[in-house]
N, C-alpha and C positions, 0 to 999 in steps of 0.2 A: 612059346613066352608071352606075358602077360605086359600089358605096355606101359605097366606100371611099374617093372621091373629094371633093378639102376643100371647102367652101362660104365659110372664110372664106381668108386671110391670117395664118397663126398668128405674124407676125416683126409684124404693125400690132396684135396681140393683147398682146405680150409688148411694147411699146412704149407702151402706155398703160396699159398694171400699173406699168409702171417709172416713166410719169410720173408715178402718185399715189404713188412709194412705194413698190410693191408686186414681189414675186415670181412668177411664173408656172408651174405645175406643168408638164414637159411632155406630162401627158394634157390641160389644158386646150384647147389647141386643138381636142384631136378633139373632146373635149367640145361647146366652139363648137357645129362645125361640125353633131354631131348632132342641137342646137337648131334649128339654120337648116334642115337636112331637115323636123326634124319640122311644123315652120311652113310650108314652103312646098306639102307632103303635105296640111297639111291647108287652106292658102288652095285647092287645086287640086279639093280634094272641094268646101265651098262653092263655086266657079267654078262646078264640071260639078251642083252641085243647085241654084244656081241657073238653069243653063241658058244660059251667058255662055260664049266661048272666051278670055277675056279677064282672065287673073288682077288685082286689081287692089290699092292697098294697104289698102284694109279689108279685105278678106280675111283680112287678117293676122290 
């Protein structure tokens, strides 16, 4: 999996913000995806440290 591959759907992020009367910068979807990647990487580390092979919600 490439580091540039997105984990989110940009149009959904934009739609959520638009529904709240806000605008979305062009860079926001990539930044949100990067945060999701960081969260998943940390969850993987926690899972491995706990000697499990299944990532669970509490690993986030």
